[in-house]
KOLGURO-418985 format. One record per residue: residue in one letter; x, y, z of N, C-alpha, C in turn. Coordinates in steps of 0.2 Angstrom, whole numbers. Last residue first. Layout:
<marnus>
(marnu "A"; (X; Y; Z); (X; Y; Z); (X; Y; Z)),
...
</marnus>
This chain:
<marnus>
(marnu "S"; (51; -39; 158); (58; -40; 161); (59; -48; 163)),
(marnu "R"; (44; -37; 142); (44; -39; 148); (50; -40; 151)),
(marnu "A"; (45; -21; 132); (47; -28; 133); (45; -30; 141)),
(marnu "P"; (31; -11; 127); (37; -12; 130); (38; -20; 132)),
(marnu "A"; (25; -11; 110); (23; -12; 117); (30; -13; 121)),
(marnu "G"; (25; -9; 96); (29; -4; 100); (27; -5; 108)),
(marnu "C"; (21; -19; 88); (16; -14; 91); (19; -9; 95)),
(marnu "F"; (32; -26; 82); (26; -25; 78); (21; -19; 81)),
(marnu "R"; (42; -28; 91); (44; -25; 85); (37; -24; 80)),
(marnu "H"; (42; -22; 107); (39; -27; 103); (39; -24; 96)),
(marnu "W"; (59; -16; 112); (51; -15; 110); (49; -21; 106)),
(marnu "G"; (70; -21; 124); (68; -17; 119); (61; -16; 118)),
(marnu "R"; (71; -38; 129); (73; -31; 130); (71; -28; 124)),
(marnu "R"; (64; -50; 128); (67; -48; 134); (69; -41; 135)),
(marnu "P"; (48; -48; 118); (56; -49; 119); (58; -48; 126)),
(marnu "W"; (33; -58; 120); (37; -52; 120); (44; -53; 121)),
(marnu "A"; (29; -71; 120); (26; -67; 116); (29; -60; 115)),
(marnu "H"; (40; -85; 120); (38; -79; 123); (34; -75; 118)),
(marnu "G"; (44; -97; 114); (38; -97; 117); (36; -91; 121)),
(marnu "T"; (56; -98; 107); (56; -96; 114); (50; -97; 118)),
(marnu "R"; (51; -102; 94); (58; -105; 97); (58; -104; 104)),
(marnu "R"; (40; -96; 91); (40; -103; 91); (46; -106; 94)),
(marnu "C"; (33; -83; 100); (39; -85; 96); (39; -93; 97)),
(marnu "P"; (15; -81; 101); (22; -82; 104); (27; -84; 99)),
(marnu "P"; (7; -70; 89); (7; -76; 93); (14; -76; 96)),
(marnu "I"; (1; -54; 88); (6; -58; 86); (7; -64; 91)),
(marnu "R"; (-9; -44; 92); (-11; -51; 91); (-6; -55; 87)),
(marnu "C"; (-5; -32; 96); (-5; -33; 89); (-7; -40; 87)),
(marnu "D"; (-8; -32; 110); (-7; -26; 106); (-8; -27; 99)),
(marnu "V"; (-7; -44; 116); (-14; -41; 116); (-14; -34; 112)),
(marnu "C"; (2; -57; 110); (2; -50; 112); (-4; -47; 111)),
(marnu "T"; (-3; -73; 117); (-2; -69; 111); (-2; -61; 113)),
(marnu "A"; (7; -79; 131); (1; -77; 128); (2; -73; 121)),
(marnu "N"; (17; -82; 139); (16; -86; 134); (10; -85; 130)),
(marnu "R"; (15; -72; 149); (22; -73; 146); (21; -77; 139)),
(marnu "G"; (1; -61; 147); (4; -67; 150); (11; -68; 146)),
(marnu "R"; (-8; -50; 149); (-1; -50; 145); (3; -55; 148)),
(marnu "S"; (-25; -54; 147); (-19; -53; 151); (-13; -53; 146)),
(marnu "G"; (-38; -43; 139); (-35; -50; 141); (-28; -48; 145)),
(marnu "Y"; (-44; -31; 137); (-39; -33; 132); (-36; -40; 134)),
(marnu "E"; (-56; -21; 139); (-54; -28; 141); (-50; -31; 136)),
(marnu "P"; (-59; -8; 134); (-55; -9; 140); (-53; -16; 142)),
(marnu "G"; (-57; -9; 116); (-61; -7; 122); (-56; -9; 128)),
(marnu "P"; (-49; -10; 104); (-56; -9; 104); (-60; -8; 110)),
(marnu "R"; (-34; 0; 103); (-37; -6; 105); (-45; -5; 106)),
(marnu "V"; (-29; 9; 89); (-32; 10; 95); (-35; 3; 97)),
(marnu "F"; (-12; 10; 82); (-19; 8; 82); (-22; 8; 89)),
(marnu "L"; (1; 13; 85); (-3; 19; 83); (-11; 17; 83)),
(marnu "A"; (9; 3; 85); (11; 9; 90); (6; 14; 89)),
(marnu "G"; (1; -4; 76); (8; -3; 75); (10; 3; 79)),
(marnu "R"; (-10; -16; 79); (-9; -9; 81); (-1; -8; 81)),
(marnu "L"; (-24; -27; 76); (-17; -26; 76); (-16; -18; 76)),
(marnu "T"; (-38; -27; 78); (-34; -28; 84); (-26; -27; 83)),
(marnu "L"; (-50; -17; 72); (-44; -21; 69); (-39; -21; 75)),
(marnu "R"; (-58; -8; 76); (-61; -14; 76); (-56; -19; 74)),
(marnu "E"; (-52; 4; 75); (-52; 2; 82); (-55; -5; 82)),
(marnu "R"; (-53; 7; 62); (-47; 3; 64); (-47; 1; 71)),
(marnu "F"; (-64; 14; 60); (-64; 7; 58); (-58; 3; 60)),
(marnu "G"; (-60; 26; 72); (-66; 23; 68); (-65; 16; 66)),
(marnu "H"; (-49; 31; 77); (-55; 30; 81); (-61; 27; 78)),
(marnu "L"; (-42; 32; 65); (-39; 29; 71); (-44; 27; 76)),
(marnu "I"; (-51; 38; 56); (-47; 32; 54); (-45; 29; 61)),
(marnu "L"; (-57; 49; 63); (-61; 45; 59); (-57; 38; 57)),
(marnu "E"; (-47; 56; 70); (-54; 55; 73); (-58; 50; 69)),
(marnu "V"; (-35; 56; 63); (-35; 54; 70); (-42; 52; 72)),
(marnu "Y"; (-39; 59; 49); (-34; 53; 51); (-35; 51; 58)),
(marnu "A"; (-47; 70; 50); (-50; 64; 47); (-45; 58; 49)),
(marnu "F"; (-37; 79; 55); (-43; 77; 59); (-46; 71; 57)),
(marnu "L"; (-28; 79; 45); (-26; 77; 51); (-32; 75; 56)),
(marnu "D"; (-36; 85; 35); (-33; 79; 34); (-31; 76; 40)),
(marnu "R"; (-39; 98; 41); (-45; 93; 39); (-42; 86; 38)),
(marnu "K"; (-26; 103; 42); (-31; 102; 48); (-36; 97; 46)),
(marnu "A"; (-23; 105; 29); (-19; 100; 33); (-23; 98; 39)),
(marnu "E"; (-32; 115; 25); (-32; 108; 21); (-28; 103; 26)),
(marnu "D"; (-28; 125; 33); (-34; 122; 34); (-35; 115; 31)),
(marnu "R"; (-15; 128; 28); (-16; 125; 35); (-22; 122; 36)),
(marnu "T"; (-13; 124; 11); (-15; 129; 16); (-15; 125; 23)),
(marnu "A"; (-8; 114; 3); (-7; 121; 1); (-9; 126; 6)),
(marnu "Y"; (1; 100; 6); (-4; 104; 8); (-3; 111; 6)),
(marnu "T"; (4; 85; 0); (6; 92; -1); (0; 96; 1)),
(marnu "R"; (8; 69; 7); (3; 74; 5); (7; 81; 4)),
(marnu "H"; (16; 60; 13); (14; 58; 6); (8; 63; 4)),
(marnu "H"; (19; 64; 26); (25; 64; 21); (23; 62; 14)),
(marnu "V"; (7; 62; 32); (9; 68; 31); (15; 68; 25)),
(marnu "L"; (4; 47; 33); (0; 52; 30); (4; 58; 28)),
(marnu "E"; (13; 37; 37); (7; 35; 34); (3; 40; 31)),
(marnu "T"; (24; 45; 43); (25; 40; 38); (19; 38; 34)),
(marnu "K"; (17; 53; 53); (21; 56; 47); (22; 51; 41)),
(marnu "L"; (11; 43; 61); (7; 48; 57); (11; 51; 52)),
(marnu "T"; (23; 37; 65); (18; 33; 61); (13; 38; 57)),
(marnu "H"; (28; 47; 73); (32; 44; 67); (27; 40; 63)),
(marnu "F"; (18; 49; 82); (20; 54; 78); (24; 52; 72)),
(marnu "F"; (19; 36; 89); (13; 38; 86); (14; 44; 81)),
(marnu "S"; (32; 37; 94); (30; 32; 89); (24; 33; 85)),
(marnu "E"; (31; 47; 103); (36; 48; 98); (34; 43; 92)),
(marnu "M"; (23; 40; 112); (21; 46; 109); (25; 48; 103)),
(marnu "P"; (31; 29; 116); (25; 28; 113); (22; 34; 109)),
(marnu "A"; (43; 37; 122); (43; 33; 116); (37; 31; 113)),
(marnu "N"; (49; 45; 131); (42; 46; 129); (40; 43; 122)),
(marnu "D"; (61; 42; 133); (57; 42; 139); (50; 43; 137)),
(marnu "L"; (67; 44; 120); (65; 37; 122); (61; 37; 129)),
(marnu "P"; (72; 57; 120); (65; 55; 117); (62; 48; 119)),
(marnu "N"; (81; 66; 128); (80; 59; 129); (73; 57; 126)),
(marnu "A"; (84; 79; 132); (86; 76; 126); (86; 69; 126)),
(marnu "R"; (83; 76; 149); (85; 81; 144); (87; 77; 138)),
(marnu "R"; (69; 65; 154); (76; 68; 155); (78; 72; 149)),
(marnu "S"; (52; 69; 154); (57; 65; 152); (64; 69; 154)),
(marnu "M"; (41; 72; 168); (44; 74; 162); (50; 70; 161)),
(marnu "S"; (24; 73; 175); (31; 69; 175); (34; 71; 168)),
(marnu "P"; (11; 79; 186); (16; 80; 180); (22; 75; 181)),
(marnu "T"; (-5; 74; 190); (2; 74; 193); (7; 74; 187)),
(marnu "I"; (-20; 83; 191); (-15; 78; 187); (-8; 79; 189)),
(marnu "G"; (-31; 91; 194); (-28; 86; 199); (-24; 80; 196)),
(marnu "A"; (-34; 101; 186); (-37; 94; 185); (-35; 89; 190)),
(marnu "R"; (-26; 111; 192); (-34; 112; 192); (-37; 105; 191)),
(marnu "A"; (-14; 106; 188); (-16; 107; 195); (-23; 107; 196)),
(marnu "L"; (-14; 108; 174); (-13; 101; 177); (-16; 101; 184)),
(marnu "A"; (-15; 122; 173); (-20; 118; 170); (-20; 110; 173)),
(marnu "A"; (-3; 125; 179); (-9; 127; 182); (-15; 123; 180)),
(marnu "Q"; (6; 120; 169); (6; 117; 175); (0; 119; 180)),
(marnu "Y"; (2; 129; 159); (1; 122; 158); (1; 119; 165)),
(marnu "D"; (6; 142; 164); (-1; 141; 162); (-2; 133; 161)),
(marnu "G"; (20; 140; 167); (15; 141; 172); (8; 140; 170)),
(marnu "C"; (29; 128; 157); (27; 135; 159); (21; 135; 164)),
(marnu "A"; (32; 115; 153); (34; 117; 160); (32; 124; 162)),
(marnu "Y"; (26; 114; 141); (24; 109; 146); (26; 111; 153)),
(marnu "Q"; (33; 123; 133); (26; 123; 133); (23; 119; 138)),
(marnu "I"; (46; 120; 135); (44; 126; 138); (36; 126; 138)),
(marnu "G"; (49; 103; 137); (49; 109; 133); (45; 114; 137)),
(marnu "R"; (52; 90; 143); (53; 96; 147); (53; 103; 143)),
(marnu "D"; (39; 79; 137); (46; 81; 138); (46; 87; 142)),
(marnu "S"; (27; 71; 149); (29; 74; 143); (36; 76; 143)),
(marnu "H"; (14; 63; 157); (21; 63; 155); (22; 67; 149)),
(marnu "H"; (3; 63; 171); (4; 66; 164); (11; 67; 162)),
(marnu "V"; (-6; 52; 180); (0; 55; 179); (1; 57; 172)),
(marnu "L"; (-20; 52; 191); (-18; 52; 184); (-11; 55; 184)),
(marnu "G"; (-26; 53; 204); (-20; 49; 203); (-17; 48; 195)),
(marnu "A"; (-43; 55; 202); (-37; 57; 205); (-32; 51; 203)),
(marnu "G"; (-51; 54; 185); (-51; 54; 192); (-44; 56; 195)),
(marnu "P"; (-55; 62; 170); (-51; 58; 174); (-52; 59; 181)),
(marnu "R"; (-64; 65; 158); (-66; 66; 165); (-62; 62; 170)),
(marnu "Q"; (-62; 64; 144); (-61; 58; 148); (-64; 59; 155)),
(marnu "R"; (-66; 77; 138); (-68; 70; 135); (-68; 65; 140)),
(marnu "Q"; (-59; 86; 146); (-67; 87; 145); (-69; 80; 142)),
(marnu "T"; (-46; 82; 145); (-49; 82; 152); (-57; 82; 151)),
(marnu "A"; (-43; 84; 131); (-43; 77; 135); (-47; 77; 141)),
(marnu "M"; (-45; 97; 129); (-50; 93; 126); (-49; 86; 129)),
(marnu "L"; (-35; 102; 138); (-42; 104; 139); (-47; 99; 136)),
(marnu "L"; (-24; 98; 131); (-25; 95; 138); (-32; 96; 139)),
(marnu "A"; (-25; 105; 119); (-25; 98; 119); (-27; 95; 126)),
(marnu "S"; (-23; 118; 125); (-29; 116; 121); (-30; 109; 121)),
(marnu "T"; (-10; 118; 130); (-16; 118; 135); (-22; 116; 131)),
(marnu "A"; (-3; 118; 118); (-3; 112; 122); (-8; 112; 127)),
(marnu "L"; (-6; 131; 113); (-6; 125; 108); (-7; 118; 113)),
(marnu "E"; (-3; 140; 123); (-10; 138; 121); (-11; 132; 117)),
(marnu "A"; (11; 141; 122); (8; 136; 127); (1; 135; 126)),
(marnu "R"; (16; 142; 105); (15; 145; 112); (11; 140; 116)),
(marnu "L"; (19; 139; 92); (21; 135; 97); (21; 137; 104)),
(marnu "H"; (7; 141; 79); (12; 144; 83); (14; 138; 88)),
(marnu "D"; (-5; 138; 72); (1; 140; 68); (7; 143; 72)),
(marnu "R"; (-12; 123; 79); (-11; 130; 78); (-5; 132; 74)),
(marnu "M"; (-22; 110; 85); (-18; 112; 80); (-18; 120; 79)),
(marnu "S"; (-24; 97; 97); (-25; 104; 95); (-20; 105; 89)),
(marnu "W"; (-31; 83; 107); (-27; 86; 102); (-29; 93; 100)),
(marnu "G"; (-34; 69; 117); (-35; 76; 116); (-29; 78; 111)),
(marnu "V"; (-33; 55; 116); (-39; 58; 119); (-40; 65; 119)),
(marnu "I"; (-29; 43; 106); (-27; 50; 106); (-34; 54; 109)),
(marnu "K"; (-25; 28; 114); (-30; 32; 110); (-28; 39; 111)),
(marnu "R"; (-19; 18; 121); (-16; 21; 115); (-20; 25; 111)),
(marnu "T"; (-25; 13; 132); (-28; 12; 126); (-25; 14; 120)),
(marnu "H"; (-14; 17; 141); (-17; 10; 142); (-21; 8; 135)),
(marnu "L"; (-10; 30; 139); (-5; 25; 138); (-9; 18; 138)),
(marnu "D"; (-18; 41; 129); (-19; 37; 135); (-15; 31; 134)),
(marnu "M"; (-10; 56; 123); (-12; 49; 122); (-13; 46; 129)),
(marnu "V"; (-12; 72; 116); (-12; 68; 122); (-14; 61; 121)),
(marnu "A"; (-4; 83; 105); (-8; 77; 106); (-7; 75; 113)),
(marnu "A"; (-2; 97; 94); (-1; 94; 100); (-6; 89; 102)),
(marnu "M"; (5; 103; 79); (0; 99; 82); (2; 96; 89)),
(marnu "Y"; (7; 117; 68); (10; 113; 74); (4; 109; 77)),
(marnu "L"; (12; 121; 52); (6; 119; 56); (8; 115; 62)),
(marnu "W"; (22; 133; 43); (21; 127; 48); (15; 127; 51)),
(marnu "G"; (15; 139; 28); (20; 139; 33); (19; 133; 38)),
(marnu "E"; (7; 138; 17); (6; 144; 21); (11; 145; 27)),
(marnu "G"; (9; 126; 12); (11; 131; 8); (10; 138; 12)),
(marnu "T"; (16; 116; 26); (10; 118; 22); (13; 124; 17)),
(marnu "T"; (22; 103; 37); (23; 109; 33); (17; 110; 28)),
(marnu "V"; (19; 100; 54); (17; 99; 47); (18; 105; 43)),
(marnu "Y"; (25; 94; 70); (24; 99; 65); (22; 96; 58)),
(marnu "T"; (21; 90; 87); (24; 89; 81); (23; 95; 76)),
(marnu "L"; (22; 86; 105); (21; 91; 99); (24; 89; 93)),
(marnu "D"; (14; 77; 118); (20; 79; 114); (18; 83; 108)),
(marnu "A"; (10; 66; 132); (9; 72; 128); (15; 74; 124)),
(marnu "L"; (1; 53; 140); (8; 55; 137); (6; 61; 132)),
(marnu "W"; (-6; 47; 155); (-6; 51; 149); (0; 53; 146)),
(marnu "V"; (-11; 35; 165); (-6; 38; 163); (-7; 41; 156)),
(marnu "Q"; (-25; 32; 168); (-20; 32; 174); (-13; 35; 172)),
(marnu "N"; (-35; 31; 159); (-34; 37; 163); (-30; 36; 169)),
(marnu "P"; (-38; 13; 159); (-38; 20; 156); (-37; 26; 161)),
(marnu "A"; (-26; 2; 168); (-33; 5; 166); (-33; 11; 162)),
(marnu "A"; (-13; -1; 170); (-18; -6; 171); (-25; -4; 168)),
(marnu "A"; (0; 3; 159); (-5; 6; 163); (-11; 0; 164)),
(marnu "M"; (17; 5; 154); (11; 0; 155); (6; 4; 160)),
(marnu "F"; (31; 9; 152); (25; 11; 148); (20; 6; 148)),
(marnu "K"; (42; 15; 161); (37; 9; 162); (31; 11; 158)),
(marnu "R"; (51; 26; 159); (50; 21; 154); (46; 15; 156)),
(marnu "D"; (48; 34; 170); (54; 30; 170); (54; 24; 165)),
(marnu "L"; (37; 41; 176); (36; 36; 172); (42; 31; 171)),
(marnu "L"; (43; 52; 183); (39; 47; 187); (38; 41; 183)),
(marnu "N"; (55; 62; 183); (52; 57; 178); (49; 51; 182)),
(marnu "P"; (49; 78; 190); (53; 72; 190); (50; 67; 185)),
(marnu "A"; (48; 94; 181); (45; 88; 186); (49; 82; 185)),
(marnu "V"; (56; 109; 182); (55; 103; 179); (53; 97; 183)),
(marnu "P"; (52; 126; 183); (53; 120; 186); (52; 114; 182)),
(marnu "F"; (59; 137; 170); (53; 135; 173); (55; 128; 177)),
(marnu "A"; (69; 143; 162); (70; 143; 169); (64; 141; 173)),
(marnu "H"; (75; 134; 147); (70; 139; 151); (72; 138; 158)),
(marnu "R"; (77; 125; 136); (82; 130; 139); (77; 135; 142)),
(marnu "S"; (70; 116; 129); (71; 115; 136); (75; 120; 139)),
(marnu "D"; (60; 115; 116); (64; 120; 119); (65; 119; 126)),
(marnu "T"; (55; 105; 103); (56; 105; 110); (61; 110; 112)),
(marnu "T"; (54; 105; 90); (49; 108; 93); (49; 108; 100)),
(marnu "Q"; (64; 107; 76); (64; 105; 83); (59; 109; 86)),
(marnu "V"; (63; 99; 60); (61; 105; 64); (62; 102; 71)),
(marnu "R"; (66; 88; 52); (69; 94; 50); (68; 100; 55)),
(marnu "R"; (69; 71; 50); (66; 76; 54); (70; 82; 53)),
(marnu "P"; (67; 62; 34); (71; 64; 40); (68; 70; 44)),
(marnu "R"; (52; 52; 32); (57; 57; 29); (61; 59; 36)),
(marnu "A"; (47; 34; 31); (48; 41; 34); (53; 45; 31)),
(marnu "I"; (38; 25; 19); (44; 26; 24); (44; 33; 26)),
(marnu "L"; (25; 13; 17); (27; 19; 16); (33; 20; 21)),
(marnu "G"; (28; -4; 11); (24; 1; 15); (28; 8; 14)),
(marnu "R"; (27; -13; -5); (30; -11; 1); (26; -5; 4)),
(marnu "V"; (29; -24; -17); (24; -22; -13); (27; -19; -7)),
(marnu "G"; (37; -31; -27); (37; -24; -26); (32; -20; -22)),
(marnu "H"; (38; -44; -27); (33; -41; -32); (33; -34; -31)),
(marnu "R"; (47; -48; -18); (48; -50; -25); (44; -46; -30)),
(marnu "R"; (42; -42; -6); (49; -40; -9); (49; -42; -16)),
(marnu "M"; (30; -50; -5); (30; -43; -5); (36; -40; -8)),
(marnu "L"; (36; -63; -3); (31; -61; -9); (31; -54; -10)),
(marnu "R"; (43; -61; 9); (46; -63; 3); (42; -62; -3)),
(marnu "E"; (33; -58; 18); (39; -53; 17); (42; -55; 10)),
(marnu "V"; (26; -70; 18); (23; -63; 16); (28; -58; 14)),
(marnu "R"; (35; -78; 23); (32; -80; 16); (29; -73; 14)),
(marnu "R"; (37; -74; 36); (43; -73; 31); (40; -74; 24)),
(marnu "R"; (25; -76; 42); (27; -69; 41); (33; -69; 35)),
(marnu "G"; (14; -89; 35); (20; -87; 39); (22; -80; 37)),
(marnu "V"; (-3; -90; 38); (2; -89; 33); (8; -87; 37)),
(marnu "K"; (-20; -91; 38); (-14; -94; 42); (-8; -94; 36)),
(marnu "R"; (-32; -80; 40); (-28; -83; 35); (-21; -85; 39)),
(marnu "G"; (-41; -73; 49); (-41; -80; 49); (-36; -84; 44)),
(marnu "T"; (-39; -59; 49); (-45; -62; 45); (-45; -70; 45)),
(marnu "A"; (-28; -58; 56); (-34; -56; 59); (-40; -58; 55)),
(marnu "R"; (-18; -62; 47); (-20; -67; 52); (-26; -65; 56)),
(marnu "L"; (-18; -51; 38); (-21; -57; 36); (-22; -62; 41)),
(marnu "A"; (-13; -42; 47); (-20; -41; 45); (-23; -47; 42)),
(marnu "A"; (0; -47; 50); (-5; -47; 55); (-12; -46; 53)),
(marnu "H"; (5; -45; 37); (4; -52; 39); (-1; -52; 45)),
(marnu "V"; (4; -31; 36); (0; -35; 31); (-1; -42; 34)),
(marnu "R"; (13; -29; 46); (6; -27; 48); (2; -30; 42)),
(marnu "P"; (26; -33; 41); (23; -36; 47); (16; -34; 48)),
(marnu "S"; (27; -27; 28); (25; -34; 28); (23; -36; 35)),
(marnu "G"; (18; -11; 29); (24; -16; 27); (22; -23; 28)),
(marnu "Y"; (4; -1; 24); (7; -7; 28); (13; -9; 25)),
(marnu "R"; (0; 10; 16); (4; 11; 22); (7; 5; 25)),
(marnu "G"; (-9; 9; 6); (-2; 8; 4); (2; 9; 10)),
(marnu "G"; (-22; 9; 12); (-19; 15; 9); (-12; 15; 7)),
(marnu "S"; (-25; -2; 17); (-22; 2; 22); (-20; 8; 18)),
(marnu "A"; (-30; -9; 6); (-35; -7; 11); (-32; -2; 16)),
(marnu "A"; (-18; -12; -1); (-22; -7; -3); (-27; -4; 2)),
(marnu "H"; (-14; -23; 8); (-10; -17; 7); (-14; -11; 4)),
(marnu "A"; (-25; -32; 6); (-23; -29; 13); (-19; -23; 12)),
(marnu "T"; (-23; -34; -8); (-29; -32; -5); (-28; -28; 1)),
(marnu "R"; (-10; -40; -8); (-11; -33; -12); (-18; -30; -9)),
(marnu "I"; (-13; -51; -1); (-8; -47; 1); (-9; -40; -2)),
(marnu "E"; (-22; -58; -10); (-24; -56; -3); (-19; -51; 0)),
(marnu "D"; (-13; -60; -21); (-19; -56; -22); (-22; -54; -15)),
(marnu "L"; (-4; -68; -15); (-2; -62; -17); (-8; -57; -18)),
(marnu "L"; (-11; -80; -13); (-9; -76; -7); (-7; -69; -9)),
(marnu "A"; (-12; -84; -26); (-18; -82; -22); (-17; -78; -16)),
(marnu "R"; (1; -86; -29); (-2; -82; -33); (-9; -79; -29)),
(marnu "N"; (4; -96; -20); (8; -90; -19); (4; -85; -23)),
(marnu "E"; (-4; -107; -25); (-5; -104; -18); (-2; -97; -17)),
(marnu "A"; (3; -109; -37); (-4; -107; -37); (-6; -104; -30)),
(marnu "A"; (15; -113; -32); (15; -107; -36); (8; -104; -36)),
(marnu "R"; (12; -125; -26); (15; -120; -22); (14; -113; -26)),
(marnu "Q"; (7; -133; -37); (3; -131; -31); (5; -125; -27)),
(marnu "G"; (13; -126; -53); (13; -131; -47); (8; -128; -42)),
(marnu "E"; (8; -124; -69); (9; -121; -63); (8; -126; -57)),
(marnu "P"; (18; -133; -82); (11; -131; -79); (13; -129; -72)),
(marnu "R"; (32; -127; -91); (29; -131; -86); (22; -129; -83)),
(marnu "A"; (38; -116; -98); (32; -120; -101); (29; -125; -96)),
(marnu "R"; (48; -112; -90); (43; -108; -91); (36; -111; -94)),
(marnu "W"; (57; -123; -92); (54; -122; -85); (48; -117; -85)),
(marnu "A"; (60; -121; -105); (56; -127; -103); (53; -126; -96)),
(marnu "Y"; (66; -109; -105); (60; -109; -108); (56; -116; -106)),
(marnu "Y"; (78; -113; -97); (73; -108; -95); (66; -108; -98)),
(marnu "G"; (83; -122; -106); (81; -124; -99); (76; -119; -96)),
(marnu "S"; (86; -114; -117); (81; -119; -118); (79; -122; -111)),
(marnu "P"; (96; -106; -111); (90; -103; -113); (84; -108; -114)),
(marnu "S"; (105; -112; -97); (104; -113; -104); (97; -109; -106)),
(marnu "V"; (115; -103; -85); (109; -108; -87); (108; -107; -94)),
(marnu "Q"; (123; -93; -80); (126; -100; -82); (120; -105; -82)),
(marnu "L"; (120; -80; -78); (118; -85; -73); (120; -92; -74)),
(marnu "V"; (125; -75; -90); (127; -72; -84); (126; -77; -78)),
(marnu "G"; (117; -82; -99); (124; -82; -100); (127; -80; -93)),
(marnu "C"; (104; -78; -96); (106; -85; -95); (113; -86; -95)),
(marnu "M"; (105; -64; -99); (104; -66; -92); (106; -73; -91)),
(marnu "V"; (106; -65; -113); (111; -62; -109); (111; -64; -101)),
(marnu "P"; (94; -71; -117); (100; -75; -118); (106; -71; -113)),
(marnu "V"; (84; -61; -112); (85; -68; -109); (91; -71; -110)),
(marnu "P"; (89; -44; -110); (88; -50; -115); (89; -56; -111)),
(marnu "W"; (81; -35; -96); (87; -37; -100); (85; -43; -105)),
(marnu "V"; (68; -32; -94); (73; -27; -92); (79; -29; -97)),
(marnu "T"; (59; -42; -95); (57; -36; -99); (63; -30; -98)),
(marnu "R"; (64; -51; -87); (65; -53; -94); (63; -47; -98)),
(marnu "H"; (64; -52; -73); (68; -46; -76); (68; -47; -84)),
(marnu "D"; (57; -63; -69); (55; -56; -66); (59; -51; -70)),
(marnu "E"; (64; -73; -75); (57; -72; -77); (55; -65; -74)),
(marnu "I"; (76; -73; -69); (76; -71; -77); (68; -70; -78)),
(marnu "F"; (73; -77; -56); (76; -70; -58); (75; -68; -65)),
(marnu "C"; (68; -90; -59); (63; -85; -56); (66; -77; -57)),
(marnu "F"; (80; -96; -63); (74; -95; -68); (69; -90; -65)),
(marnu "R"; (86; -95; -51); (89; -91; -56); (84; -91; -62)),
(marnu "M"; (78; -104; -43); (79; -97; -41); (82; -93; -47)),
</marnus>
């Protein structure tokens, strides 16, 4: 382990200095370096090439959990800890998010607030049973660009979206109109959102009533009540927005359109791993059995407990809710 550290940092500090600090002899280090490559080292080198390929194919977005899931999706049998260790040692890392700076939810209004019908039960047996809606923002050289999106809870697909330079109700109603025109939902659909003025106002509630959709709203200042939608926007920012500089709103619109419509609903729908963002490939996803592989990200059951999902909290790879 100490020789590996010296090998990794020999271009940073002199070898004799590191050997003295780590209490090993320089001759021992050079003898270790001159040994022929072992089988494990050769396997790690080949695996590292595959890791870098999967990481590059994601645009540098994937961290170790999803790189591991991508390798397993191609049939590569490898441990997650091993992938994590190699990525950390060789500086291969996913993108990270920036702090939130803008508040898009204004719940200080006099409009009626719908009850929380969803109550954090983030499961739907079929498409068009539960929709989630929320707003986010993107900074550009011309000012803020705001985006509204509607997600189908069963497929985790963005079924409606809109982008404007304002936060008026028309932003949210345009996304809802796209969703209803695309999906043509039947009776019994529940629409869950926060209690912001864009969703509580008369125009939006009238649009829901015309479509026969039942409204549901989160509790005040409780983003976890709409966690899958929050997770989608978090991943959108982490993987795309925070690593772009947009001179104009039109440039940001084109980039967001390509990400949502072409990437999410295109080639990634054929990849079954989904970090709370990826779209599952169709309506038949198998059972969510206690000892089955998670249908959301294809992570197999825990070897220790035999459970595919945790007892509390969220599935750490795909954001799916825990089984009780």
